[in-house]
C-alpha positions as CSV (number, residue, x, y, z in Angstrom):
1,M,117.5,137.6,4.6
2,I,115.2,138.7,7.4
3,K,114.8,135.1,8.6
4,H,118.6,135.0,9.2
5,I,118.7,138.3,11.2
6,K,119.6,136.5,14.5
7,I,122.6,134.9,12.9
8,Y,123.7,138.1,11.2
9,D,123.4,140.1,14.4
10,F,125.1,137.4,16.6
11,I,128.1,136.9,14.3
12,G,128.2,140.6,13.2
13,F,128.3,141.8,16.8
14,K,131.1,139.4,17.8
15,I,133.2,140.5,14.9
16,C,132.5,144.2,15.7
17,W,133.3,143.6,19.4
18,L,136.6,142.0,18.6
19,L,137.5,144.7,16.1
20,C,136.6,147.5,18.5
21,A,138.7,146.0,21.3
22,F,141.7,145.0,19.2
23,C,141.8,148.2,17.0
24,T,142.8,150.2,20.1
25,Q,145.9,148.0,20.3
26,W,146.6,148.3,16.6
27,G,146.6,152.1,16.9
28,Q,143.4,152.3,14.8
29,P,140.7,153.1,17.5
30,Y,138.2,154.4,14.9
31,L,138.3,151.4,12.6
32,G,136.2,149.2,14.9
33,P,133.5,151.9,15.2
34,I,133.4,152.4,11.4
35,I,133.0,148.7,10.8
36,T,130.3,148.6,13.6
37,L,128.5,151.5,11.9
38,I,128.5,149.5,8.6
39,F,127.2,146.5,10.5
40,I,124.4,148.5,12.1
41,L,123.4,150.2,8.8
42,G,123.3,146.7,7.2
43,H,121.0,145.5,9.9
44,L,118.8,148.5,9.6
45,F,118.6,148.0,5.8
46,I,117.6,144.4,6.3
47,V,114.8,145.2,8.8
48,E,113.7,148.2,6.6
49,F,114.8,150.8,9.1
50,K,112.4,149.8,11.9
51,I,111.9,152.8,14.2
52,R,112.0,150.5,17.2
53,D,115.5,149.4,16.3
54,I,116.7,152.9,15.8
55,K,115.3,154.0,19.1
56,I,116.9,151.1,21.0
57,I,120.3,151.7,19.3
58,L,120.3,155.4,20.2
59,L,119.1,154.6,23.8
60,A,121.8,152.0,24.2
61,I,124.5,154.4,23.0
62,L,123.2,157.1,25.4
63,C,123.4,154.6,28.2
64,G,126.9,153.8,27.2
65,I,127.8,157.5,27.2
66,I,126.5,157.9,30.7
67,I,127.7,154.6,32.2
68,D,131.1,154.2,30.6
69,S,131.9,157.9,31.0
70,S,131.0,157.6,34.7
71,F,133.3,154.6,35.0
72,S,136.1,156.7,33.5
73,F,135.3,159.9,35.4
74,F,135.2,158.0,38.8
75,N,138.5,156.2,37.9
76,I,136.9,152.8,37.9
77,I,138.1,152.2,34.3
78,T,140.7,153.8,32.1
79,Y,140.0,153.4,28.4
80,R,142.6,153.4,25.6
81,G,142.1,154.6,22.1
82,G,140.6,157.7,20.7
83,I,140.4,161.4,21.6
84,L,137.4,161.0,24.0
85,A,139.4,158.6,26.3
86,N,141.8,161.5,27.0
87,Y,138.9,163.5,28.5
88,N,137.5,160.7,30.8
89,L,134.6,160.1,28.3
90,A,133.6,156.8,26.8
91,P,135.5,156.4,23.6
92,F,133.7,155.8,20.3
93,W,134.8,152.1,20.2
94,I,132.9,151.3,23.4
95,L,129.9,153.3,22.4
96,S,129.8,151.4,19.1
97,M,129.8,148.2,21.1
98,W,126.7,149.5,23.0
99,G,125.0,150.1,19.6
100,G,125.9,146.6,18.3
101,F,124.9,144.9,21.5
102,S,121.5,146.5,21.4
103,L,120.9,144.6,18.1
104,T,121.9,141.4,19.8
105,M,119.3,142.2,22.5
106,L,116.6,142.9,20.0
107,Y,117.0,139.8,17.9
108,T,119.5,137.2,19.2
109,L,118.4,137.5,22.9
110,D,114.7,138.1,22.2
111,S,113.8,134.8,23.9
112,I,114.7,136.4,27.3
113,K,113.3,139.8,26.8
114,E,110.5,139.2,29.3
115,K,112.6,137.2,31.7
116,Y,114.0,140.0,33.7
117,F,115.7,137.8,36.3
118,I,117.6,135.9,33.6
119,S,118.5,139.2,31.9
120,T,119.7,140.6,35.2
121,L,122.0,137.5,35.6
122,L,123.2,138.0,32.1
123,G,124.2,141.5,33.0
124,V,125.7,140.7,36.4
125,F,128.0,138.1,35.0
126,G,128.3,139.0,31.3
127,G,129.1,142.6,31.8
128,P,132.2,142.2,34.0
129,L,133.4,139.2,31.9
130,S,133.2,141.4,28.7
131,Y,135.3,144.2,30.4
132,S,137.7,141.6,31.8
133,A,138.3,140.4,28.2
134,G,139.0,144.1,27.3
135,V,141.6,144.2,30.0
136,E,143.3,141.0,28.6
137,I,143.3,142.5,25.1
138,G,144.7,145.8,26.5
139,S,142.0,148.1,25.4
140,L,141.1,149.2,29.0
141,N,142.3,149.0,32.6
142,I,140.1,148.2,35.6
143,H,141.6,149.8,38.6
144,S,140.6,147.4,41.4
145,N,138.8,144.2,41.9
146,S,136.0,146.1,43.6
147,S,135.4,147.8,40.3
148,Y,133.9,144.6,39.1
149,I,131.1,145.0,41.6
150,F,130.2,148.4,40.0
151,L,130.3,146.7,36.6
152,A,128.0,143.9,37.8
153,I,125.5,146.4,39.3
154,A,125.4,148.6,36.3
155,W,125.0,145.8,33.7
156,G,122.7,143.9,36.0
157,A,120.4,146.9,36.0
158,I,120.8,148.2,32.4
159,I,120.0,144.9,30.5
160,P,116.6,144.3,32.1
161,L,115.8,148.1,31.8
162,L,116.6,148.0,28.1
163,F,114.5,144.9,27.7
164,L,111.7,146.7,29.6
165,Y,111.9,149.6,27.1
166,I,112.0,147.2,24.2
167,N,108.8,145.5,25.5
168,K,107.1,148.8,26.0
169,L,107.9,149.9,22.4
170,E,106.6,146.6,21.1
171,K,103.3,146.9,23.0
172,Q,102.9,150.4,21.7
173,S,103.4,149.3,18.2
174,N,100.8,146.5,18.6
175,N,98.1,148.9,19.8
């Protein structure tokens, strides 16, 4: 199964992303995070609970807490679904997306992990597009077109920084 981890992570994350976004509209904002937790635990079981993977998942979720809560606090984005959204904090469904995406970075996108310019472009364009899809689904509101600039900057910075940390952990484990 380990040889199929890229496919598992790619398909699994897409399913989890869709569930997290749509479950807010279905009045079940915790269903997506529960399914994502099962997906992440399945991944960790397959890779025999690699410490590197656990560290990256936790770091990505921490980044999500800081970044998405800041977006909410500064009225760039309004999230729907779950108790945390009522307090201008990143809801569990978006935090679980961060955890799931970190697995995509570790395995599916590993071919660009040392290509920081490409990973920056991925963040600059992919981040805002992902949030735009969330707007279309109805799981969040983006308050102005200029908000997309903040999304592009944040994601354009965070993806290469996460890759930098991934690379650092891998070098440490090789020594």
